[in-house]
MITORDO-860769 format. One line per 4 residues: number of its first residue (from 0); their letters; for each residue x, z negated, y of N, C-alpha, C. Coordinates in steps of 0.02 Angstrom, whole numbers, plus 50000, padded with zeros to 5 digits. Example, Ala and Ser with C-alpha at 12.3 -4.5 7.8 and 13.67 -1.06 7.14 Angstrom:
! residues 2
0) as) 50660 49610 49716 50615 49610 49775 50660 49610 49835  50642 49646 49888 50684 49643 49947 50645 49606 50002
This chain:
! residues 264
0) mkkr) 50041 50000 49940 50000 50000 50000 50043 50000 50063  50100 49964 50060 50145 49963 50117 50169 50033 50134  50185 50073 50082 50206 50142 50093 50151 50182 50125  50089 50171 50103 50032 50206 50132 50026 50191 50206
4) lltv) 50032 50126 50224 50025 50106 50293 50080 50137 50336  50142 50135 50312 50197 50164 50350 50188 50238 50360  50160 50272 50310 50147 50343 50316 50096 50356 50371  50042 50318 50371 49991 50326 50422 50020 50313 50491
8) lgtv) 50059 50259 50498 50088 50242 50562 50135 50296 50587  50171 50327 50541 50219 50377 50560 50189 50440 50590  50124 50449 50582 50091 50508 50609 50064 50498 50679  50066 50436 50704 50031 50420 50766 50055 50461 50824
12) vava) 50120 50460 50838 50145 50494 50897 50134 50569 50893  50147 50599 50834 50141 50671 50828 50069 50695 50831  50025 50658 50800 49956 50681 50795 49914 50658 50853  49920 50595 50871 49876 50567 50923 49907 50569 50992
16) glav) 49972 50580 50997 50004 50583 51062 50003 50516 51097  50007 50461 51059 50004 50394 51088 50074 50364 51089  50090 50329 51143 50155 50296 51148 50149 50224 51122  50203 50199 51096 50203 50131 51070 50189 50081 51126
20) taap) 50207 50098 51187 50198 50053 51243 50126 50052 51270  50081 50091 51240 50013 50095 51266 49976 50029 51260  49996 49988 51211 49963 49923 51203 50010 49877 51166  50006 49811 51177 50050 49765 51142 50035 49763 51068
24) atag) 50087 49755 51028 50078 49751 50955 50051 49683 50936  50017 49680 50880 49994 49616 50855 50052 49578 50823  50042 49513 50814 50096 49472 50789 50112 49487 50716  50063 49507 50677 50075 49520 50607 50023 49565 50578
28) aspt) 50034 49585 50516 49988 49632 50483 49928 49595 50455  49871 49628 50459 49811 49600 50428 49809 49622 50356  49786 49580 50310 49782 49602 50240 49734 49660 50232  49746 49700 50182 49702 49757 50168 49633 49732 50152
32) sngs) 49583 49766 50179 49514 49751 50161 49491 49798 50107  49457 49772 50058 49428 49814 50006 49353 49825 50017  49329 49807 50076 49259 49818 50091 49244 49891 50101  49182 49910 50094 49163 49980 50102 49110 49986 50157
36) lhag) 49105 50045 50186 49054 50056 50236 48986 50052 50205  48939 50024 50243 48871 50019 50217 48831 50080 50239  48776 50092 50206 48733 50148 50224 48706 50139 50294  48701 50194 50331 48677 50191 50399 48607 50164 50403
40) pswn) 48592 50122 50453 48525 50093 50459 48476 50146 50482  48412 50129 50475 48360 50175 50497 48354 50171 50573  48311 50216 50600 48298 50215 50671 48271 50148 50694  48237 50112 50651 48206 50050 50672 48252 49989 50665
44) ggaw) 48314 50002 50648 48360 49946 50641 48429 49968 50662  48478 49923 50654 48546 49942 50672 48592 49883 50667  48656 49896 50671 48706 49843 50668 48725 49822 50739  48722 49758 50752 48740 49733 50818 48815 49727 50824
48) sgwn) 48841 49748 50880 48912 49741 50892 48927 49671 50917  48991 49657 50925 49012 49591 50948 48989 49578 51020  48975 49515 51034 48953 49495 51101 48997 49436 51121  49025 49438 51182 49073 49386 51200 49040 49323 51228
52) gnsg) 48974 49324 51235 48939 49264 51256 48942 49250 51330  48975 49293 51369 48982 49281 51440 48950 49338 51479  48993 49381 51508 48967 49431 51555 48948 49497 51523  48966 49508 51461 48951 49573 51432 48978 49580 51362
56) pasd) 48972 49641 51335 48993 49652 51265 49068 49646 51256  49088 49625 51198 49158 49628 51179 49175 49699 51160  49240 49713 51152 49260 49779 51129 49228 49793 51061  49207 49856 51051 49169 49873 50991 49192 49940 50964
60) lslv) 49197 49945 50899 49219 50007 50866 49176 50019 50805  49147 50079 50800 49105 50096 50743 49126 50162 50714  49105 50174 50651 49124 50234 50614 49061 50265 50583  49058 50332 50582 49004 50368 50548 49035 50425 50507
64) hgip) 49014 50430 50444 49036 50485 50401 48981 50537 50399  48991 50594 50431 48940 50645 50438 48953 50710 50402  48997 50710 50352 49012 50771 50314 48984 50764 50243  48935 50804 50224 48905 50798 50158 48953 50815 50102
68) nlpv) 48940 50786 50044 48976 50803 49981 49051 50793 49987  49072 50741 50022 49143 50729 50031 49156 50653 50032  49163 50621 49974 49183 50550 49974 49254 50544 50002  49266 50494 50043 49331 50486 50075 49353 50413 50075
72) diyv) 49418 50404 50086 49446 50339 50102 49465 50341 50176  49452 50286 50212 49466 50283 50283 49514 50226 50296  49567 50240 50334 49614 50189 50356 49608 50182 50432  49598 50120 50455 49594 50107 50527 49653 50061 50544
76) vknf) 49698 50085 50587 49758 50048 50604 49754 50027 50677  49768 49963 50691 49766 49937 50759 49835 49916 50781  49857 49942 50838 49920 49922 50868 49979 49931 50821  49973 49980 50774 50028 50002 50732 50048 49954 50676
80) fsyk) 50014 49896 50671 50031 49848 50619 49971 49824 50580  49920 49802 50615 49860 49775 50582 49816 49833 50560  49787 49828 50500 49748 49884 50475 49694 49862 50427  49644 49905 50418 49592 49897 50369 49587 49961 50328
84) elpd) 49576 49954 50263 49564 50011 50220 49492 50008 50195  49456 50064 50203 49386 50067 50180 49382 50122 50126  49379 50102 50063 49382 50151 50009 49313 50180 49992  49314 50240 49965 49255 50272 49935 49195 50271 49982
88) vnyk) 49204 50301 50040 49151 50306 50090 49113 50371 50080  49047 50368 50079 49006 50427 50066 48967 50449 50127  48943 50511 50123 48903 50540 50177 48846 50494 50197  48833 50490 50262 48781 50450 50294 48801 50378 50305
92) aatd) 48861 50358 50281 48883 50289 50292 48898 50279 50366  48879 50220 50391 48893 50202 50460 48907 50128 50463  48953 50107 50505 48969 50037 50510 48994 50019 50579  48982 49958 50599 49011 49928 50659 49066 49882 50634
96) lamd) 49128 49899 50648 49185 49861 50623 49186 49790 50651  49159 49781 50712 49157 49714 50741 49111 49668 50700  49062 49697 50667 49019 49658 50623 49050 49647 50555  49080 49699 50528 49108 49694 50460 49172 49653 50457
100) fpgw) 49210 49653 50512 49273 49616 50514 49275 49573 50578  49238 49518 50580 49232 49478 50641 49300 49459 50670  49307 49470 50734 49368 49452 50769 49424 49503 50765  49416 49555 50723 49471 49603 50715 49473 49655 50770
104) vtpg) 49415 49677 50793 49413 49730 50844 49426 49700 50912  49484 49717 50940 49505 49694 51006 49537 49753 51043  49547 49748 51108 49579 49804 51144 49646 49822 51113  49660 49887 51110 49723 49909 51082 49723 49982 51064
108) vylv) 49778 50004 51034 49787 50073 51010 49762 50076 50938  49720 50126 50924 49692 50133 50857 49707 50202 50829  49717 50205 50764 49724 50267 50728 49674 50266 50671  49636 50320 50664 49589 50327 50608 49613 50386 50565
112) dvvp) 49625 50372 50502 49653 50420 50454 49603 50428 50397  49582 50490 50382 49532 50504 50331 49563 50548 50277  49557 50527 50214 49582 50566 50158 49527 50572 50105  49527 50624 50065 49479 50627 50009 49486 50565 49966
116) aggn) 49431 50539 49939 49432 50477 49901 49485 50480 49846  49527 50430 49845 49581 50426 49797 49641 50469 49814  49638 50503 49872 49691 50548 49892 49752 50513 49921  49801 50553 49937 49864 50528 49963 49863 50528 50039
120) pfnp) 49873 50470 50072 49874 50469 50145 49930 50510 50176  49980 50532 50134 50030 50579 50159 49998 50645 50179  49938 50659 50152 49904 50722 50166 49833 50708 50193  49828 50682 50254 49762 50666 50281 49720 50728 50292
124) llit) 49656 50721 50278 49609 50775 50293 49595 50777 50368  49586 50719 50398 49572 50713 50469 49607 50651 50496  49631 50656 50558 49665 50599 50588 49657 50602 50664  49649 50544 50695 49644 50542 50768 49667 50475 50793
128) gfyl) 49688 50472 50856 49710 50410 50886 49680 50403 50956  49673 50341 50979 49642 50329 51044 49656 50257 51065  49641 50242 51128 49647 50174 51154 49577 50145 51166  49566 50085 51143 49503 50049 51153 49515 49995 51204
132) gagq) 49482 50000 51262 49492 49952 51315 49447 49891 51309  49460 49842 51351 49420 49781 51351 49348 49797 51369  49301 49774 51329 49230 49786 51342 49206 49855 51327  49249 49900 51302 49229 49968 51284 49196 49969 51215
136) sktv) 49153 50019 51207 49123 50033 51142 49136 50106 51125  49165 50118 51066 49179 50186 51044 49157 50195 50972  49137 50257 50957 49119 50276 50889 49160 50336 50867  49188 50332 50808 49226 50387 50778 49182 50419 50725
140) vayv) 49170 50485 50730 49125 50520 50684 49162 50577 50651  49159 50580 50584 49182 50638 50547 49123 50686 50540  49131 50747 50566 49076 50795 50563 49104 50866 50561  49059 50915 50552 49078 50985 50551 49054 51018 50616
144) tadt) 49098 51052 50650 49080 51087 50711 49034 51146 50695  48999 51170 50745 48956 51228 50737 48947 51261 50805  48931 51326 50805 48917 51360 50868 48844 51352 50885  48823 51382 50941 48755 51372 50965 48703 51402 50919
148) sgdp) 48724 51448 50875 48678 51477 50825 48673 51436 50762  48716 51387 50755 48716 51345 50696 48763 51368 50642  48808 51415 50657 48857 51436 50607 48913 51385 50605  48934 51363 50544 48982 51308 50538 49052 51328 50559
152) gqpt) 49088 51278 50584 49158 51286 50601 49202 51245 50555  49239 51197 50583 49286 51158 50544 49269 51084 50547  49287 51046 50495 49279 50973 50500 49324 50944 50553  49302 50891 50585 49340 50861 50638 49323 50787 50643
156) lgvf) 49364 50750 50680 49349 50680 50698 49336 50678 50772  49276 50659 50792 49260 50651 50862 49262 50578 50882  49290 50564 50941 49292 50496 50967 49246 50495 51028  49193 50455 51025 49142 50454 51077 49139 50385 51109
160) tndv) 49138 50384 51176 49131 50322 51213 49058 50308 51227  49035 50248 51209 48965 50229 51217 48955 50191 51283  48903 50209 51319 48888 50179 51383 48857 50110 51372  48893 50058 51392 48866 49990 51385 48855 49958 51454
164) sptg) 48847 49999 51505 48832 49972 51571 48762 49942 51572  48747 49897 51619 48683 49862 51619 48623 49909 51622  48569 49890 51589 48507 49929 51591 48450 49890 51623  48464 49830 51647 48414 49792 51684 48351 49777 51645
168) gaar) 48358 49763 51581 48301 49748 51539 48271 49808 51505  48293 49868 51524 48269 49929 51490 48313 49944 51430  48300 50000 51397 48338 50020 51337 48372 50087 51350  48433 50093 51326 48468 50158 51330 48466 50190 51261
172) vtvr) 48455 50255 51260 48456 50294 51198 48509 50348 51205  48555 50351 51157 48608 50402 51158 48602 50443 51095  48592 50508 51103 48585 50554 51046 48644 50601 51045  48675 50608 50987 48734 50653 50981 48719 50706 50927
176) hlav) 48726 50768 50948 48713 50825 50903 48779 50841 50868  48785 50818 50806 48846 50829 50767 48829 50862 50700  48772 50897 50698 48750 50930 50638 48766 51004 50640  48772 51034 50581 48777 51107 50576 48706 51133 50585
180) aptv) 48690 51146 50647 48622 51166 50666 48626 51201 50734  48577 51243 50749 48578 51277 50814 48563 51229 50871  48564 51255 50932 48543 51217 50990 48472 51192 50982  48460 51129 50998 48393 51099 50989 48376 51057 51051
184) gvya) 48313 51036 51053 48292 50987 51102 48271 50923 51067  48271 50868 51104 48248 50804 51076 48198 50774 51125  48139 50759 51100 48085 50735 51143 48056 50670 51116  48034 50626 51162 48000 50564 51145 47926 50572 51161
188) dgav) 47885 50552 51114 47812 50555 51121 47788 50626 51139  47825 50676 51115 47803 50745 51122 47810 50775 51191  47831 50736 51241 47832 50762 51309 47893 50741 51349  47920 50682 51337 47976 50657 51376 48041 50682 51346
192) aitp) 48077 50722 51384 48138 50752 51357 48197 50703 51361  48221 50681 51303 48286 50647 51302 48339 50698 51320  48332 50757 51292 48369 50816 51314 48329 50877 51293  48315 50924 51340 48277 50983 51320 48318 51033 51280
196) sfsn) 48386 51027 51285 48428 51077 51252 48499 51051 51248  48526 51044 51186 48597 51029 51178 48622 51053 51110  48688 51062 51105 48718 51095 51048 48769 51049 51014  48793 51071 50957 48842 51033 50917 48900 51010 50961
200) gqta) 48915 50945 50956 48969 50915 50994 48947 50884 51059  48884 50894 51079 48861 50869 51143 48821 50804 51135  48817 50767 51190 48783 50702 51193 48729 50703 51246  48673 50671 51233 48620 50663 51282 48601 50589 51285
204) tavv) 48591 50563 51346 48575 50492 51355 48516 50485 51402  48473 50437 51388 48416 50422 51431 48405 50347 51431  48382 50320 51488 48362 50250 51494 48286 50248 51498  48255 50210 51453 48182 50208 51447 48159 50136 51442
208) pags) 48096 50122 51456 48071 50054 51444 48077 50037 51370  48094 49975 51356 48098 49953 51287 48030 49962 51253  48032 49982 51191 47969 49993 51155 47979 50038 51095  47926 50070 51073 47929 50115 51015 47908 50185 51036
212) ydvt) 47946 50235 51013 47934 50304 51032 47935 50348 50970  47891 50397 50969 47894 50449 50918 47942 50503 50941  47996 50513 50904 48049 50559 50925 48049 50621 50880  48052 50679 50911 48053 50742 50873 48113 50784 50894
216) vtap) 48139 50821 50845 48190 50872 50857 48154 50939 50859  48164 50976 50913 48124 51035 50925 48168 51096 50941  48135 51153 50947 48169 51211 50975 48189 51195 51047  48244 51223 51072 48266 51207 51140 48213 51224 51191
220) ntpg) 48200 51175 51235 48152 51183 51290 48080 51197 51266  48067 51182 51203 48001 51197 51174 47977 51137 51133  47949 51086 51166 47930 51026 51129 47877 51037 51076  47838 51091 51082 47786 51105 51033 47811 51134 50968
224) tvyd) 47873 51159 50967 47902 51187 50905 47946 51134 50874  47918 51096 50827 47952 51038 50798 47990 51058 50735  48056 51045 50735 48097 51055 50676 48096 50994 50631  48096 50935 50660 48098 50874 50621 48067 50817 50661
228) dlgp) 48022 50779 50630 47991 50721 50661 48025 50659 50634  48059 50623 50678 48097 50565 50657 48054 50502 50653  47992 50508 50674 47946 50452 50669 47956 50402 50725  47922 50345 50721 47927 50295 50774 47996 50262 50775
232) iavg) 48024 50256 50835 48089 50226 50845 48081 50167 50892  48101 50108 50870 48099 50049 50912 48166 50041 50948  48164 50036 51014 48225 50025 51053 48216 49961 51093  48267 49918 51090 48262 49852 51120 48289 49848 51190
236) antn) 48267 49798 51227 48292 49786 51295 48366 49770 51293  48402 49795 51343 48473 49781 51351 48514 49802 51290  48496 49859 51261 48534 49887 51205 48545 49961 51217  48593 49989 51181 48603 50061 51177 48595 50080 51104
240) tlaf) 48542 50117 51088 48532 50142 51020 48569 50208 51014  48618 50210 50969 48660 50269 50958 48633 50307 50898  48611 50368 50909 48583 50410 50856 48627 50470 50844  48647 50481 50783 48694 50535 50766 48659 50583 50718
244) aigt) 48649 50645 50740 48622 50698 50696 48681 50728 50659  48679 50725 50592 48736 50747 50552 48711 50791 50495  48759 50819 50457 48742 50860 50400 48726 50932 50419  48694 50968 50373 48676 51038 50384 48600 51043 50383
248) fpst) 48573 51074 50436 48500 51081 50440 48477 51142 50401  48424 51136 50359 48385 51076 50346 48406 51038 50283  48453 51065 50244 48464 51039 50176 48489 50967 50175  48540 50951 50215 48568 50884 50214 48563 50850 50282
252) fkvv) 48520 50876 50324 48513 50849 50392 48490 50776 50389  48521 50735 50431 48504 50664 50433 48520 50636 50501  48481 50588 50523 48497 50550 50584 48511 50478 50565  48571 50454 50582 48587 50384 50570 48597 50350 50637
256) alvv) 48585 50285 50639 48587 50249 50703 48625 50184 50698  48655 50166 50753 48686 50101 50764 48660 50075 50831  48660 50010 50839 48636 49980 50901 48691 49935 50930  48707 49944 50994 48755 49900 51028 48722 49870 51089
260) ptas) 48738 49809 51108 48709 49779 51168 48742 49807 51230  48705 49809 51284 48732 49828 51349 48750 49765 51388  48789 49774 51440 48810 49717 51481 48749 49687 51518  48752 49622 51527 48697 49588 51563 48713 49585 51637
């Protein structure tokens, strides 16, 4: 395992373009975790991220596996020394690392390395690096790119920053189009556009009163042409519900969600 970790660390500068001085190193290595990602919650639920009990959310990091038919092992390295290994992760899995590993997610430099399940980390399928700041929330998603017509491209790792600014008692909804599907619209209650039109790789965000909404995926700018009805979605006050459209439409299309609190 030590050889695996050193291999992953050795790719940081070349692949992620991160300098060692970007963040202080931790005092020591964290033991390997043998935990696995759990299945993504439904629209009516979600995993809560860490909360610092004072002025706002703690730093938060979540993962989503959005590539069908590809079991993987995921390595998450923090500050070049501390790391977690998540073996045998399957399509539709989603997790908030702050929940699964309490106290581990803190500001610092992170590397996420993805290999086929049981594979050699010397040959990563996908790899990315980034800095997580104090109070920031980020989600790393493995997905397949697509053009506006829905023709597939290449698998990739996207790093998305989640808006945790105050909502004043309202609810924020963030929808990310990461499916092999054409340009679509997303509407609440058949009329309110979360976004009338967006394509693979794009994000749409809206702030709405807390409550329950019937959400549909439609033809772009055409709320009456429904591709998929996601049913009633409950969104809570002072939260950001993160919804990720993944897979290939319509065969393996799925929406998974995570919930993070916003600052008070």
